[in-house]
C-alpha positions as CSV (number, residue, x, y, z in Angstrom):
1,M,154.2,128.5,122.8
2,Q,157.8,128.0,121.9
3,A,159.7,130.7,120.0
4,A,161.3,129.3,116.8
5,I,165.1,129.4,116.8
6,I,166.7,130.6,113.6
7,G,170.3,130.2,113.0
8,A,172.4,132.7,111.2
9,V,172.1,132.6,107.5
10,R,175.2,133.4,105.4
11,R,175.5,134.6,101.7
12,F,177.7,132.7,99.3
13,T,178.3,133.2,95.6
14,V,177.8,130.0,93.4
15,T,179.4,129.4,90.2
16,I,177.3,126.7,88.2
17,K,179.3,125.0,85.5
18,A,178.1,123.0,82.6
19,P,180.1,122.3,79.2
20,N,180.6,125.7,77.4
21,W,178.5,127.4,79.9
22,E,178.6,129.0,83.4
23,D,176.5,131.3,85.6
24,V,176.9,132.9,88.9
25,Q,174.2,133.6,91.5
26,E,173.9,134.4,95.4
27,V,172.5,131.9,97.8
28,E,171.9,132.1,101.5
29,L,172.7,129.0,103.5
30,P,173.4,128.2,107.2
31,Q,177.0,127.1,106.4
32,L,179.5,126.2,103.7
33,P,178.8,123.1,102.0
34,R,181.2,120.2,101.5
35,E,182.3,118.9,98.1
36,G,179.9,116.2,97.0
37,D,176.9,117.9,98.7
38,A,173.9,118.9,96.7
39,I,172.4,122.5,96.7
40,E,169.5,124.1,95.0
41,T,170.1,126.6,92.5
42,R,167.9,128.5,90.0
43,Y,168.5,126.0,87.6
44,G,167.8,123.0,89.9
45,T,169.9,120.8,92.0
46,C,173.7,120.9,91.5
47,T,176.6,119.0,93.1
48,V,179.3,121.0,94.8
49,T,182.9,120.4,93.3
50,H,184.6,123.2,95.2
51,A,183.9,125.3,98.3
52,E,186.0,127.8,100.2
53,S,185.5,130.3,103.0
54,S,186.2,134.1,102.4
55,A,187.9,136.4,104.6
56,D,185.9,137.8,107.6
57,N,185.5,141.2,106.0
58,S,184.3,140.0,102.7
59,Q,180.5,140.6,101.7
60,Y,180.3,137.0,101.1
61,A,180.9,134.0,103.5
62,G,182.4,132.0,100.7
63,K,182.6,130.6,97.3
64,I,180.9,127.5,96.0
65,I,181.6,125.9,92.6
66,C,178.9,123.3,91.4
67,R,177.9,121.3,88.4
68,F,174.9,119.6,87.2
69,P,174.6,115.9,88.5
């Protein structure tokens, strides 16, 4: 029987933007996505428009901004 290998999961803040509206949530991902990647949010699939890493001592591994496709 093989043991499952689970990679480190990191926490990110995600700002979901739409015309005249935005919301922020936390997500856990294995790595920071790139611009153009699709990610799942509480509102469905969104497209990453900006992503940046945070300082090593931050409670979050980075910030992600996305929009509805």
